N, C-alpha and C positions, 0 to 999 in steps of 0.2 A: 685782723685788720691790720695791725702794727707788727706783724711777725718780721717784716723786713728790718724793722727798727730795733726790736728786742731779741730777734734771733729765735730759732725753733727750740723749744724747751724739751722736745723728745730727747730721752738719754741715749746716748751713743753706745754701741755695743762694747762690752769689755773684752780686750784681747788677752788671752792667756799667755804668759810668758813662760819660756822654757827655763827650768833650772839648770844650773851647771852640770848636774849629773845627766839629765836628760840630753843636754847639747853634746856632752862627751859620748854618751851611749849611742845617739843617733849618727854623729860623725864616724865612730868606730864601725859601726854597722855598714854605712855607705862605703868607707875605705875597704873593708873586708870583701864586699861585693865586687868592687872594682879591680882589687889586686887578685882575687881568685880567678877572674876572667882573663887575665893577662897571660900571653904567651910570647916570649919567654918570661919567666917569673922575675919580679923585681927583687933586688936584694934590699933587705931591711935592716938597718942597724939600730939599736936601743942604747941610750945613754941614760942609765937609771940615776946617776948622781945629779944629772941636769933635768931629768924628767922629760927628755925630748927623744925623738927618733928621726931618722933620715931614710929616704926611699931612693934608692938609685935605680933609675929607669934604663931600659935598654936605649941604645943610641937611636934606634927607629921604632916606633910603635907600629902595630899592626895596621892600624887606621891610616897612618902617615904614609905607609908603603903603597895604599891604594891612590893617594891623592896625586894630582897631576903635578909636574915640576913647575916652579916659579917661571914666569916668562922672562925672556931675555931683554936686555935693554939696548941690545946692539941695533944700529941704524943701518939700513941697506942702501948702498949707493949704486 
């Protein structure tokens, strides 16, 4: 009768949080899948002293080559 006043007492489902290890492993797996499919391959540089890496992608990705060019903003008189 007074649910609107006191709220629903049903327990909310618990959400499992990812650990840092799971997050890194998932991201590495996704990145490897993406990089393996690239043609031409990207250049990867690893900086162990900083614990970082950089990925140098080609100027134009294969899916970008298929895209239409951007429309021009010239006006016709």
